[in-house]
Structures are given as structure tokens and as C-alpha cells.
N, C-alpha and C positions, 0 to 999 in steps of 0.2 A: 127802605124807601128809594135809596139810590139804585139798588138792584132792580127794582120795579121800573124806575125811569129808564134804566139801561135797556130793559126788555122791550119797553114801549118804543124807544128810539130805534132799536134793532128791527122791530116788527114794521115800523113805518118805512124804514130803509128798504126792507125786503119787499114791501108792498109796492114801493115806487118802481123797483126794477124787476118785479115779478113777470114771468112769461105770460103773455096774453094770446088767446086764440082769436083771430079776426076773420070776418066774412064780409065780402062785398057781393051784392046780388045784381043780376040783370033785371031790367024792367019786368021780365016775365016771371021773376021770382026764383029762377035757377041761380046756382052759385057761379060767380065769375072768378073770384079769388078766394082762396082759403089759405091762411098763413099764420105764422107765429112771430110775435115781436117781444123784445125785452127792452123796456125803455124806449129809445129812439131807433133801435136797430132791428133789422130782420135777424131772428134767432130761432132756428128750428125749421119745421116743415113748411114747404111752399107748394101750392098747387094752383094752376089756372085752368079754366074750362071754356069750351066753346058755348055759344048760346044754346046749342042743342043739348047741353049737359055732358058731352063727351070731354074727356081729359085732353088738355092741350100741352101742359108742361108740368113736370113734377121733380122736386129735389129738396135740398135743405141748405140752410145758411148757418154759418158760425161767425158771429161778430160782423154781420153784413157782407160776408164773403161766401160765395158758392162753395160747397164742400161735398165731396163724395159723388154718388151717382145721380146724374140728371138725365131725364128722358123727355122727348118731344114727340107728340102725336099729331096727325093731320085731322082734318074735319071728318074724314071717313072712319076715324078710330084706329087707323094703322099706326103702329109704332115706327117712327122714322129715324130717330137718333138716340144714341146712348153715349154719354161722356162722363169721364171721371175727373172731377175738379179738385184742385188743391186751393185755389182762390179764384176770384173773378176773372183773372187773365190767363191762368195756367190750367190746362186740362189735357187729358189723353182721350183722343177720339176712339171709342171702343167699337161701335157698330153704326152703320147707316143702311137705310132701306129706301128704295125708290117708291114712286107713287102706286106701283102694282103690288108692293110688299116684298119684292125680291131684294135679297141682301146685296149690297154694293161692296165689292172687294176694296179693302183699304190697305195701302202699302205702309211699311214701317215709317217712311218719311212723312206720309200724310197724317200719321197719328199725332205728330207735333208740328203744326203748321204756323208757328208763331214767328213774328218778325215785324219789321217796320211796315206800316200801312200808308201808302201814298194816297193822295187825293183821288186818283183814278181808280183805286181799289175800294173806295168807300161806297157802300150801298146807300147810305143816308147819314146825315148828321143833325144833331140838335144841340142848341146851347141853353144853358141854365144860369141864372144868377140866384144865389141863396144867401141868407143871412144867418150868421152864427152869433147869438146874443151872449154877452158877457155874464148875464144873470144866471144862466144854467150852471149848476155845480160841475157837471162833466165837461164844461167848456173852460173852466177857470185857468187851466194851465196855459191857454193861449194868451191870456190877458195879464198874467202875473209877471213879476220881475224876471227877466231872462226869457220870457215867453215870446212867441212869434210877433205879437203886436209891438212889444217893447223894442225888439230887435229892428223892426221895420222903421219905427220912429227915429231910433238912434242912427240907423244907417243913412237915412235921408239927410239928417243934420250933419253927419260926418262926410257927406259927399260920396258915400259908398253905394248909393242906390238912387234910382230916378223914379219919381212919382208922376203919374200922368193925370190929366184933368178928368178923364172919364174912361170907361172900359174899352174904348176903341184904341187906346194907347197911341194917340197921335200928338196931342198937345200937352206940354208939361204943366204940372200943377204949380201953384204959386208957393214957392218955398218959404217966404217969410210968414205966411199964414200957418204953415205947419209947425213953426217954432213956438206957437202959443199953446200947444197941447202936449200933455204927457200921457203915459199909458193909462192912468186912472181916469182920464177924461173919455177914453174910448168905451163905447157901450155895445159895439157890435163889429163884426168883421164880415164884409161882403165877399162873396166868392163867385168867380165866373169860371165855368167849365164847359167843355164841349164833349158830348157823347157821340160816338160814331160806331158803325158796324163795318168790319172789314170783310170783303168778299172772299179773301183767301182762306180765312178760317171761321167765318160766320160768327165772330166773337165780338161782343160789345166791349168797347174800350172808352175811357174818358181821360181827357187831358185837362189838367188844372191850368187855366190861362192867366188868371189874375186875382189879386186880393186887394181889399180896400178897407182901412180902418174908418169907423163912423163915430162921430161925437154928437152930443146934443148941444144945440145953440139956439137960444130964444124959443125953447120948447119944440124945436124941429130937428130932425136928423140931418147931419151934414157930412158929406163924403170928404175925407181929407186928401185922398189921392189914390189912384190905382197903381199897383205895382205889378209889372209883368213878371210872372213867376219864373220863367227860365233865366231871368237876369238877376234874381235876388239870391243872396247867400244867407240862408236861414236853416234852421234845423229841418233836415229832410224828414225826420220822423213825424213832425207836426204836419208838414205838407202831405205826407202819405196818409195820415189819419183823416185829413180834410178830404182828400180824393176818394177815400173809401167810406166817407160819410159816417165816421166813427165819433163825431161830435154832434150834438143836437143842432139841427139846422132846419130852416124853413125856406122853401122855394118861393121867390117873389116875382120872378120873371122867367119866361121860357119862349122858345120859338116853336115848340110843339103845337100842332094844330093851328098854326098861322100860315096861310098859303103864301104869303110874301116872304116867309122865313125871317121875319123881324120879331123882336122881343115884344111880348104882350104881358100885361100884369096877370098874376095868378091869384085866384080867389083862395081863401084859407082852406076851404073844404076840398080843393083840388090836389093838395099836397100828397095825400096817400095814393091817389090814383096815378099821379105822375110818376111816383117812385115805382109803383107796380108795373106801369107801362114800360119803364126802363128794363125791367127783368124780362118782360114778354117780347120786347123788340128782338131779342136774340132768337127766340123761338121762330118768329116770323122770318128772320134772315136765314136760319138753318133750312127751313122748308123751301123758301124761295130759291136758295142757291142749289140745293139738291135737285130740285125740279128743273132748273135752268141747265144744269150739267147733264141731266138725263135727256132732255130734249135735244141738246147739242150733239150728244154722242149716239143718238139713235140712228 
């Protein structure tokens, strides 16, 4: 009997984290995205397509990180870029082609074009606020004793960190109000991050800007205070997993598709599309930058 229950529990566990194949279609019925996920993370093959049905971008993920060979095509169907990734930020530029299909010569220095990206080097940027709920099993380590949330609450009470009233990091939060809560009261962690694409390497990057513990009070969620990430001393491993979206999270606000570049609320069914768009932004940047360089040097 116990053995049978163990098998059932194992089967349920495997089912929860089993790899799934997903499709998103254009209104004309053609495939827009074809990809694999495991739980909450991209895991496996990824392809995106133009509305004509031609390939746009193809590669694979390992634990939400780009891995191995990634290719980008233009709307004419010409292969324009090949890169070998070790993670989302690090890659070797293998080959590039201009809009006529001619190979672009790449120097050894150009193969690794990483470095700091100033504001003048950014092609575009978008901000996101997501929520990481305490109830998800894979998020537990953030909320347990010694976890990120516990450390944040203790650091504010010990005078080792500053909490702000909102995500603009201008006005300080009311410290006496924070003393009423412990880690077990926290039901979620809000995360603010900025995604941007650098013109120098046409690579999507994201900066973790702030985090905010949330409690329930009178049946409503209450933000305890926003911590500016560069100023807090916590486990870097946890922050890195948050930045890489390796906890289960839901996007609740974004500046994407807002002409004024202000935050707008995100509908629940927008989450998958927004995360897919983040992957595809890089393809757009690669094509745009190659073509701009081509026209300038002609």
C-alpha cells in the first residue's frame, strides 16, 4: 500500500514538472511561437515565425537560459545571424549576413562584444513588475527562515537597509509599520526589473531594480516597502534566480505597448505572450542593428 502511494506521489510530481509543447497562433492560423516549457520555465526547443509562416528565430533553452546555437532570419527568409550561447547574457557571435545574403566579416574582438551598456547605447527599454507568490512549492526558499524575505525584514529592523514607500525609491516607508510583521506574514514578493537591448552587442539584458514583501491585511494585499536591490546585502544566488525567472512568477504591470512608457496593468492571459516577446525583442534588435550598420558603411 505504501509503495503504491509512493508511486502515485512520484507520478503526480513528474506530471507537474513534465515538459510541455506549446503553440501560439496568428489570427490567420499560422504558428507564431512553438516552444517547450517545464513547469514555469522555458526548457527545450524554441521557434518563432513571421506571419507569412517563415522562420524568425530558433534555438533552445536550459532552465530559462539560452543554450547552444541560436539563429535569426529576416522576413525574406534569409539567415542573418548565428550565435552560440552559454546563457542569456554570454554568447559567441559565429556568423552574420547583410540584407542581400552576403557574409559579414567578423573580427575576433567582435565575437565577444560584452561590457557595460550606457543609456546612449540602448536601442529600447521596458520595465516589468512581477509577483512571486509564497504558495508555490518552488518559491519556498525565498520565504523560509534565512531566506531572502526574512533577511530583508531583519535588515530593515536592524537599520542595515532602507525600505521605500513605492517602486520609485523616493520616499521612505514607515519603519514602525514594518515591525508588526514577520516572514510568515509575507504572502508574496514583488519584483521590479528593467529589460533593455544594447546596440553594441544586440543582446537583451535585464536589471533587477527592486523587491517588495507583500502581506495580507483586512483581506487585501499590502506592500511593506520597496528595497532598492543594488543597496541590499542578501544572498546573491536568490537575486540571480529571480533575475533569471527561475521562480514561478506572474507579470502584473509593464510598460510594453504603452506609448507613454508608463506602467499598465497586465491581464492574466498576457503573461505568456509578454515573456515570449522578451525573447523575440533580441531578434528584432539583431536585424535592425545589422541593417543600420550595412546602410552606414555602404
